N, C-alpha and C positions, 0 to 999 in steps of 0.2 A: 566435719568429715573425719572419720576415724583415721588414726595414724597408720601408716603403712607397716604391715607385719613383716619382719625380716627373719632370716635364718637364725640370726643370733637371738632374737626374741624367743623363738621356739626352743633353742638350745638352753636358754636360761630357765624357761618354764619347766623343762624336763630334767634339768641338772646334768645334761650330757654335753659333749663337745660340739662345736659348730660343724666340724668335719663329719661327725656322725649324722647330723641332721641333713647336711648336703648330700651325703651318700644315699640316704633314704628317699629324699625328695627327687633326686636326679637318677635314681636307680643305677648307681655306679658303685664299684668297689665291693668288698666282702662285708656283709652285715647280717647278723642273726635275724631270722624272719620275724620273731616277736618284737625285736627292737625296731625294725623297719615299720611294722604295723603300728607300734606305739607312737612313733614319730609322725607318721602320716595322719593318724587319728587326731593327735594334738594340733597338727598344722591345719587340718580342716576345722577343728573347733575354734581356732584363733583367727580364722578367715584368711589364711594364706592361700593364694590362688595360682601362684606361678610354678606349677608343677611341670616337669619336663617329660616329654614323650618321645624325643628323638635325640640320639647321641650325636654330638658335634662332628665326630669322625665320619658320619654318613652324609654330611651336607654336600660334599663335592661329587657324589655319584647317586644315581637313581636308587631308591630304596623300595623294597617290597611293601605293598600297602597292607597294613594291619587293621584289624577291626577297631582298635583304639584310635588310630590315626584318621580313619574314615570319618569318625564322629567329631573330629576336631576341625575348627574353622579359624582362619585368619580374617579379621575384620579390617577392611580398608575404609577409613573415614576421609571424605573430601569435602571441602567447602565450596567448590565450584565445579561446573561441568568441564570435563577433560576432553576437548575435541581432538580431532586428528592432528591438528597443528601443534598441540601441546606436547612437549618432550615426554610427558608421562604416558602417552598412549602407547608408544613403543616399549617404554620401561615396564608398564603393567603387563604387557603380553609376556615378556620374559619372566617377570615376577610370578605370574600365575602358573606358567609352565613348570618352573622350578619347584614351586610349592606342590603342584600335582604329583611330581616325581617323588616327593617326600611323603605323599599320602595326606596332604592338607588341601582343603578347599578354600577358596577366596570368596568372601561376600562383601560387596561394595555398599556403602551407606553414604548418602548425601546429607550432610549436616546443614540444616536450614539456618537462616540468619536468626530466627526466633530461638531455635534450640541453642545456638551459640551464645546469644545474649542472655538466655536464662540458665546457661550452664547445664543443659539437659542432653542426655544421650539420644541418638535417633530412636524413634518410637519402636521400630522393628528389631532393634539390636537385642541379641540373645546372649547375655554374658555367660550362661551355663554351657554354651556350645563353643565359646571363644577361647582359643589358646594364646592369641596375641593380637595386637592392634598396630597397624601401620597408618600413618597420617600423611596426606599430601594436600597442599593448598589449604591447610588449617593454620591461619596466621593470627588468630585472636589469642593474645597471651593468657588472659584469665582462663579461657576454655582449655588451652593446652596444659595449664597448671592443674586444672580439674582432672584431666585425663591422666596426668602423672600420679595422681593420688588413688587411682583405681586398683592398684596391685596387679595390673596386667603387664606382661612383657610389651614394651612400647617402643616404636621407632617413628621418628619424624624424618620424612624425606623433604628437606627444606623445613623452615620453622619461622616463627615470628622474629622480627628484627628487635633485638634487645641490647645492642651495643655491648657494653662491658658489664651489664648486670649479671646476676647469678644465672647460669644456664639452666635450662629445663632438666629435670631429673629423668632423663631418658636417653637412649641412643639417638644420634643425629647423623644423617647422611646428606652430603651436598656434592654438587659438581664443583670443580676447581674454578673459582670465580675471578681471580686476580692476575695470575701469571700471564695469561694470553693478552689481557688488556695492557699490561706493561709492555709486552712484546710488540703489540700493535702501535702503541704510542711511540715507542722507540723507533719503529720503522717510519712513522709519520715524520718524526723529527729529522730522520736521515733524508727524507724527501723534501725537507724545508717547510713542512706543515706544522707550525708551532702554536697556532691559536686553535685550541681544542676544547670543545664544549661537551657537556653531558646532559642527557635527557632521560628522565624516569624517576619516579618517587622512591627515593633510596630507603625509606622506612617501611615500604610495603611488606617486605619479607627479608629474611637474613641474607639470602643470595643477592638481592638487589642492594642491600647495604654493603656487602662485600665488594660488589662490582663498582659501586660509587667510591668506596675507600681505595680500591685498586686503581681507579682513575686518578684520585687525588694523590695517592702515594707515588704513582708513576710520574705525575707532573712535577712533584717535589724532587724526586730522585733525579730527574732529567733537567732540573733547573728551570722549569717553566711555571709561569703564574697560573693559578686557577681563577680565571676571571668570572665573577658571578653573572655578568651580563650574557655569558655564553652558556649558562646552566639553567635548566628547567627541572629542578630536582627536589623542591620542597615537598613535604608531605601535605596532602590536601585533606581537609576535614571530611568525615563521612566516607561513603563508598560511591564515588561518582560512576555513572554508567559510561559506556564507551562513547556515545555521542557527546556527552558533556565533556569528557576528557579531551576529545578531538577539538572541541570549541576552545577549551582552555589552552591546548597546544597552539592552535591557530592564532589566538590573541597574543600569546607570548612570542611566537616567531614573527608575527607582523610588527610587533613593537620593537624588535631589535634594530638598532641603527645600522648595524652591519653584521653579516654572518661570520662565524669563525671559519677556519680552514676545514675543520673536521667536526662532525658530531658523532659521539659514541652514545648509542641508545641502550637502555638497560635490557631490552630483549628485542626480538625480531618484530613482534606485533607492533610495538611502538615505533620501531624504525620504519616499518611499512606505512604507518599513519603519517609519520614525519615526511616521508618521501612524497606521499600524495598531497599533503598540505603545501610543501615547498613548490611542487609543480603548479598548484593552484595559485600560488603567490608569484609565479613566473620565474622561479629559480630552476636551474638545471643541475642534475646530479650525473656525473661528478664534476662538471665544469665549474659550477659556482661553489660547491661544498661537497666534501667527501662524507660518506655515511657508513657506519658500522653498527651491526646488531649483535645479538647474542641468542643462541639456541640452535641455529642452522635448521629452521623450520622448512617444510616442503615449499612454502611460498617464496622463501628467500632465493631459491634456485631458479624460479620461473618468472619472477617479476622483472620488469625492464626499467632501469638496469638491474642485473642480478646483484644481490646484496652480499657485501663482505660481512662475515659473521664469525662467531665462535661456536664450534661444533660440540654438542653434549653427547657423550657416549651412553645413550639411554639404556641399552641392554646391559652394559657393565654396571650401571646403577641398579637395575632390576636384580641382577645376580647378587650384588653386594648387599642389597636390602634383605634378600632371603638369608644370606649368611649371618648378617647381624641379628636378625630376628630369631633365627633358630638357635644361635649360640646364647641369646638372652633367655630363651625358653629352657635351654639345657642347663644354664647356670645363672639364675636370677641375681646372684650376689656379685656378679662381675661389676667392676667400675664402669661408669657410663662412658661411652666412646663416641668420638666424632670422626667420621671418615669422609675423605674427599676423593672423587673420581676425576682423573685428568680430563682436560678439554683441549681443543685444538683450533687455532686460528685458520680461517679459510678466506683468502683474498679473492674478490670477484670484481665485477664491473663498477660498482659504486665507489671504488677507490682507484679506478682506471687500471684494473688488473684483468 
């Protein structure tokens, strides 16, 4: 794969300053027309694709739709179906509305398992129409690395779990995953609930990894042991389907000699599965064990008992995603950024609230 062409590469090829190239590509500042044309021509010859069409100062307010903007698209890549229970359903509504006000359209592409395995773009993807790419539920690290080499403005809304390895060369946007878990555990300790377990594959994605580390860090800071017999957190080989994962959870929960005081689940979907499995095993929530999820999904409010969870501000994530992506389109040479959007703990009946 060809090396990514940078503004500095273009400047070196023309013997001009980096600032001159940036002005030409981003249509900013004062620059002679022939100089601007020369820079743009060289950029196209060298395969530079990250041209800007919107000024960052326009991001926060509606902009008139121009002919140039109408022809530009933002591609959304997703590895999974995003149902109404997924936090992204609300986030994408806000994301699309904000893009439309800026004169951009949004085209969604489902990346199949075969495409991900073979490092191929979706068959219907049209790079010549694409101004930038946003990714959600794309957690295959080699595939993400391939996307980083395409010379498109690129944003990951959540990303693969890579621990302390070199981060992806792209902007990254997450919900805050650790603070409210610490707050929850501290409150449980205040109530005398000190045996606390964790459920969820912590290497599934970066957010799951952070939630697991938030759990472990909070336990350490509060002087509590992380007992492995209360955790179902290891990474499972392959991509098990939902029924298979429920059987896996059932086997692990049934084999526990005793339940902890509290289970923290990596998201609401798993928490709701755990709730049903425990009921089948003749345990009662919250009488026998407290349960906490993460996401504040619609189901968490109506299930019996209602689920204590951590609320994700989906619309704030959608707005921030537009701001990050537009600023990257406007200035491709910016340092890569990681942004977090706050989350909030919500107590409900599954912890006797």
